[in-house]
C-alpha positions as CSV (number, residue, x, y, z in Angstrom):
1,M,128.2,71.2,72.2
2,N,125.0,72.6,73.8
3,T,122.3,70.5,75.2
4,I,118.8,72.0,74.6
5,L,117.1,72.4,77.8
6,P,113.2,71.7,78.0
7,I,111.5,75.0,77.7
8,N,108.9,76.6,80.0
9,T,110.9,75.9,83.1
10,I,112.8,77.8,85.5
11,Y,116.2,76.3,86.3
12,Y,117.8,76.9,89.8
13,Q,121.5,76.7,89.1
14,D,124.5,79.0,88.5
15,I,124.0,81.6,85.9
16,F,127.1,80.5,83.9
17,D,126.2,76.8,83.9
18,F,122.8,77.7,82.7
19,L,123.9,79.9,79.8
20,R,126.5,77.3,78.6
21,Q,123.6,74.8,78.2
22,I,121.7,77.1,75.7
23,P,122.5,77.0,72.0
24,N,123.7,80.1,70.4
25,H,121.1,82.4,68.4
26,Y,118.3,80.7,70.5
27,A,116.2,83.3,72.3
28,D,114.1,86.0,70.8
29,L,114.1,88.3,74.0
30,A,115.8,88.5,77.1
31,I,114.5,90.2,80.3
32,I,117.3,90.5,82.9
33,D,117.0,91.5,86.5
34,P,120.6,90.8,87.9
35,P,122.2,91.7,91.1
36,Y,122.6,95.5,91.7
37,N,125.4,95.3,94.3
38,L,123.3,97.1,96.8
39,G,123.7,94.6,99.7
40,V,119.8,93.9,99.7
41,A,120.5,90.1,100.2
42,E,123.4,87.6,100.0
43,W,123.0,87.2,96.2
44,D,123.3,90.9,96.0
45,T,126.3,91.4,98.0
46,F,130.0,91.5,96.4
47,A,133.3,92.0,98.1
48,S,134.1,95.0,95.8
49,E,132.8,97.0,92.8
50,Q,135.4,95.3,90.6
51,E,134.3,91.8,91.7
52,F,130.5,92.9,90.9
53,L,131.6,94.2,87.5
54,D,133.7,91.2,86.6
55,F,130.8,89.0,87.4
56,S,128.3,91.2,85.4
57,F,130.5,91.6,82.4
58,S,131.1,87.8,82.3
59,W,127.5,86.9,82.3
60,I,126.8,89.5,79.7
61,D,129.3,88.3,77.4
62,L,128.1,84.7,77.6
63,M,124.5,85.7,77.2
64,I,124.9,87.9,74.0
65,P,125.6,85.0,71.6
66,K,122.5,83.1,72.9
67,L,120.2,85.9,71.4
68,K,119.0,85.6,67.7
69,P,120.5,88.2,65.3
70,H,117.3,90.2,65.5
71,A,116.5,89.7,69.1
72,S,116.1,92.3,71.9
73,F,117.0,92.5,75.6
74,Y,116.0,94.6,78.7
75,L,118.6,95.0,81.5
76,F,117.6,96.4,84.9
77,N,120.0,98.2,87.2
78,T,121.1,101.4,88.9
79,P,121.8,104.2,86.7
80,T,125.6,104.2,87.7
81,N,125.8,100.5,86.9
82,C,124.0,100.9,83.7
83,A,126.5,103.6,82.6
84,L,129.2,100.9,83.1
85,F,127.2,98.2,81.4
86,Y,126.6,100.6,78.4
87,H,130.3,101.2,78.0
88,H,131.1,97.4,78.1
89,L,128.3,96.7,75.6
90,R,129.5,99.3,73.0
91,G,130.0,97.3,69.8
92,K,128.2,94.2,71.1
93,A,124.6,95.4,70.9
94,V,122.7,98.4,69.9
95,L,121.2,100.7,72.6
96,Q,117.6,101.7,71.5
97,N,116.5,103.5,74.8
98,W,117.9,104.5,78.2
99,I,114.6,104.0,80.1
100,T,113.9,105.7,83.4
101,W,111.6,103.8,85.7
102,Y,110.0,106.4,88.1
103,K,109.0,104.1,91.0
104,K,106.7,106.5,92.9
105,D,107.5,104.6,96.2
106,G,109.2,107.3,98.3
107,M,111.9,104.8,99.4
108,S,114.6,107.4,99.9
109,A,114.6,110.2,102.5
110,S,118.0,112.0,102.2
111,K,118.4,115.5,103.3
112,K,121.8,115.8,101.8
113,R,121.0,115.3,98.1
114,F,118.1,114.9,95.7
115,N,116.1,111.7,96.7
116,H,116.2,108.6,94.7
117,A,113.1,107.7,92.8
118,Q,114.2,105.9,89.9
119,E,115.9,102.9,88.3
120,T,117.3,102.4,84.9
121,I,116.3,99.9,82.3
122,L,118.6,99.5,79.2
123,F,116.7,98.4,76.0
124,Y,119.0,96.9,73.4
125,T,118.7,95.2,70.2
126,M,121.2,92.9,68.4
127,H,120.5,94.7,65.1
128,K,120.4,98.4,64.5
129,K,117.3,98.5,62.6
130,N,115.9,94.9,61.8
131,Y,114.2,93.9,65.0
132,Y,110.6,93.3,66.3
133,F,108.9,96.3,68.1
134,D,105.0,96.5,68.4
135,C,104.5,100.2,69.4
136,E,100.7,99.7,69.1
137,S,100.4,97.1,71.7
138,I,102.0,99.4,74.5
139,R,100.2,102.7,73.9
140,I,99.6,104.6,77.2
141,P,96.8,107.0,78.4
142,Y,96.9,110.7,77.3
143,Q,97.5,112.9,80.3
144,S,95.5,116.0,79.0
145,T,92.1,114.3,79.2
146,Q,90.1,117.4,78.6
147,R,92.0,118.4,75.7
148,I,91.9,115.0,74.2
149,A,88.2,114.8,74.6
150,H,87.8,117.9,72.7
151,A,90.1,116.8,70.1
152,K,88.2,113.6,69.4
153,H,85.4,115.7,67.9
154,K,87.2,118.5,66.2
155,G,90.9,117.6,66.1
156,I,93.8,119.8,66.9
157,L,95.4,121.9,64.1
158,K,99.0,120.9,63.7
159,N,101.1,122.1,60.8
160,G,98.0,122.8,58.6
161,K,96.5,119.4,59.3
162,R,94.0,118.2,61.8
163,W,95.2,115.7,64.3
164,F,92.9,113.4,66.1
165,P,93.9,111.3,69.1
166,N,94.4,107.4,68.9
167,P,91.6,105.9,70.8
168,N,94.2,103.6,72.4
169,G,96.3,106.2,73.8
170,K,99.7,107.8,72.9
171,L,103.0,106.2,72.1
172,C,105.0,104.9,75.0
173,L,107.7,107.2,76.4
174,D,111.2,106.3,77.8
175,V,110.0,107.5,81.2
176,W,107.9,104.7,82.8
177,E,105.7,105.9,85.8
178,I,105.0,102.5,87.4
179,V,104.4,102.2,91.1
180,S,106.8,99.7,92.6
181,E,105.4,96.4,94.3
182,R,106.8,97.7,97.6
183,H,104.6,100.7,97.5
184,K,101.5,98.8,96.1
185,N,101.6,96.2,99.0
186,K,101.6,98.7,101.9
187,V,99.3,97.9,104.7
188,H,97.7,100.9,106.5
189,G,100.4,103.0,104.9
190,K,103.2,100.9,106.2
191,T,105.5,98.9,103.9
192,M,105.7,95.3,104.5
193,K,108.4,92.7,104.1
194,M,107.9,90.8,100.9
195,N,109.1,87.3,99.9
196,H,111.5,88.9,97.4
197,P,113.2,92.2,98.1
198,T,113.1,93.5,94.5
199,P,110.0,92.3,92.7
200,K,109.3,94.0,89.3
201,P,105.7,95.1,88.5
202,R,103.7,92.8,86.3
203,E,102.6,95.7,84.0
204,M,106.2,96.6,83.4
205,I,107.2,93.1,82.3
206,E,103.9,92.8,80.1
207,R,105.0,96.1,78.4
208,M,108.4,94.6,77.4
209,I,107.1,91.3,76.4
210,L,104.3,92.9,74.2
211,A,106.6,95.3,72.6
212,S,109.5,93.1,71.8
213,S,108.2,89.6,71.2
214,K,105.6,87.7,69.2
215,E,103.3,84.8,70.3
216,G,105.5,81.6,70.1
217,D,108.8,83.4,70.7
218,L,111.2,82.4,73.3
219,V,111.9,84.7,76.3
220,L,115.0,84.2,78.4
221,D,114.3,85.1,82.0
222,L,117.6,85.6,83.6
223,F,117.9,86.0,87.4
224,S,114.2,85.1,87.6
225,G,113.5,86.2,91.1
226,T,109.8,85.9,91.7
227,G,109.4,84.4,88.2
228,I,107.1,87.1,87.1
229,T,108.8,87.3,83.6
230,S,108.3,83.6,83.1
231,K,104.6,83.8,84.3
232,V,103.7,86.8,82.2
233,A,105.6,85.3,79.0
234,R,103.6,82.1,79.2
235,E,100.2,84.0,79.9
236,L,100.8,86.0,76.7
237,G,101.4,83.0,74.6
238,R,105.2,83.1,74.6
239,N,107.7,80.3,75.7
240,F,110.3,80.9,78.4
241,L,113.6,79.7,79.9
242,G,114.3,80.9,83.3
243,C,117.3,80.7,85.7
244,D,118.0,81.8,89.2
245,K,120.5,80.9,92.0
246,I,119.5,78.6,94.7
247,I,119.5,80.5,98.0
248,E,120.5,78.3,101.0
249,D,119.1,79.1,104.4
C-alpha cells in the first residue's frame, strides 16, 4: 500500500524507493531530466549501455502508473537514448512531439563530423486526444518582424482571406531555440564551472508547465537536479513532488 508523501518537497532518496511511495494515478504532469550516461558526474556514469538502459527502463515502467489517465510528461536525453526510450514506450504512452532543443552554446568542436548543438525532449501524453494543452500560454515571437508589423494593419492574403498576426506571437514549434545555462553564465566569454553540470533553463521548464498543467495540478519532478522544475511549478501555482539522489563527497 502506498504512503502519500507530503507535497511541495524534494526528497533525496533512491528513485525507485521514491516512486514506490507514490499512489497510482496521482500526478498531472512529470518533467524528467534523468542521467544521460555521458559520464559528466558519478550519477551519470554506468558500467555499460545495457546497465544504463536497464536502469532507465525500470524507472520509466515504475513511473508510468503514477500518472493520471490524462496526464503528460516530458523526458530529456540524447537523441540516441530517446530513440531507445521511444521504442520502449510504444504502447505505454502516446508520443505527441519529438522536440529538438537547440542549445546555442557552442559546446562541441569536432572536425570529424557535424557538431552537436542539440538535445532531445520527448513530449508524451497518457491519452491520445484527451489531455490538457494550453497553446495560448506559450506563444513565441514572430521572426519576420517587418512583415508582421505590416500585417497588423492590412493583414496578409491567404487562401482568399486576410490573416492578421496574433498580438501574443505565433504557436510554439517543436524546435526550441533556448540558450543553455552554461552559455548564459559565461564570464568574459569563458564558460564557468557551475554547481550542477546540466542545469535546464528556467524558460524551458516554464513553457512545459504552462502548456501541460493547470493551477493546483501536481508536477512530478524526477531527478530534480537544481530543483528548477519544483521552483517554477510552485511560482506558477502548481504543487510538486521532487526526487533526487544524495551525492556523497
